[in-house]
N, C-alpha and C positions, 0 to 999 in steps of 0.2 A: 131904491125902488126895486132893484133886482132881488134883494133879500126878501122883500115883501112878497114878491111873486113866487119865489122858491119856497117860502114858508108854507104857502097854501097848496102848492103843487105836490108837496111831499105826501099829503093826505091821499091823493089819487094814486101815487106810486106805491104806497103801502097798503092799498085797499084790500088786496087778497089776504095777506097775513093778518090784518086787523079783523076782517070778516071771519076768518077761520078761528082766530083766537077768541073772539067774542060770540061766536056762533050766530052771526047775523046773516040774513038773506041779502041778496043784492038790493032788493027794494028797501029793506030796513036800513042798510048802510047808506043808500042814496038819500033817504029821508033824514038821517042823522047828519050827513054831509051838508044837505040843503039848509038844515037848521043852523049849523055852524056858520056857514057863509052868510046867511041872513043876519044872524046876530053880529057877525064881524062887520057887516056893512052898516047896520044900525048903530053900533057902538062907534064906528069911525065917524059917522055923521054927528053923533052926539058929542064926541070929544072935539070935533072941529068947531061946532057951535060954542062949546064951553071955552075953547081956546080963544075965540073972538071976544069973549066977555070977561075973562079972568086974566089977571096979570101973569106974564110968562114965568115969574118966579114960583108961582103956586102950581104950575102945570108939570113941574119936574116929578118924575116917578122914581 
């Protein structure tokens, strides 16, 4: 659980270098971050539903 939290918090810690490197404004970076976290949540829910319906052997990545 801690790695999952740390994985997403790194994006916020590296925000300034990423913004400068890509030439993004604060608003554009916030929109991109929001899109990432929304997609992360939707995919998490989808994989959770899939895991309930599929054999565990098939869920290995």
